[in-house]
C-alpha positions as MATLAB code, in Angstrom:
seq = 'MTTPNFEQMSKSELRAYLRHHPNDTQAFDVLIDKLEAALVVN';
ca = [
       0.000    0.000    0.000;
       1.355    3.405   -0.920;
       1.180    6.458    1.297;
      -0.748    9.415   -0.139;
       1.203   12.580   -0.875;
      -0.099   14.731    1.956;
       1.849   17.790    0.820;
      -0.166   17.912   -2.409;
      -3.527   17.480   -0.656;
      -5.674   20.481    0.157;
      -6.679   21.220    3.733;
     -10.173   19.878    3.091;
      -8.763   16.690    1.534;
      -6.516   16.193    4.556;
      -9.452   16.698    6.929;
     -11.477   14.103    5.020;
      -8.542   11.677    5.032;
      -8.049   12.147    8.779;
     -11.719   11.414    9.479;
     -11.075    7.915    8.136;
      -7.494    7.600    9.439;
      -7.487    9.435   12.813;
      -4.228    7.843   13.979;
      -2.162    8.969   10.980;
       0.199   11.401   12.669;
       2.055   12.225    9.452;
      -1.142   13.479    7.795;
      -2.087   15.358   10.965;
       1.307   17.089   11.080;
       0.991   18.188    7.448;
      -2.502   19.556    8.098;
      -1.275   21.519   11.115;
       1.617   22.927    9.064;
      -0.822   24.049    6.351;
      -3.171   25.627    8.890;
      -0.312   27.456   10.607;
       0.999   28.695    7.252;
      -2.447   30.081    6.434;
      -2.465   31.996    9.729;
       0.926   33.559    9.020;
      -0.119   34.692    5.527;
      -3.421   36.184    6.655;
];
């Protein structure tokens, strides 16, 4: 099984993925990074 490319996923795609894979810390970390980056820009 291959791991999805979380960096290329949108925030909404990552949220949907995490609903089905709540223990995936790598995906969670990428989502947090994207959310933090959005806060810095705005």
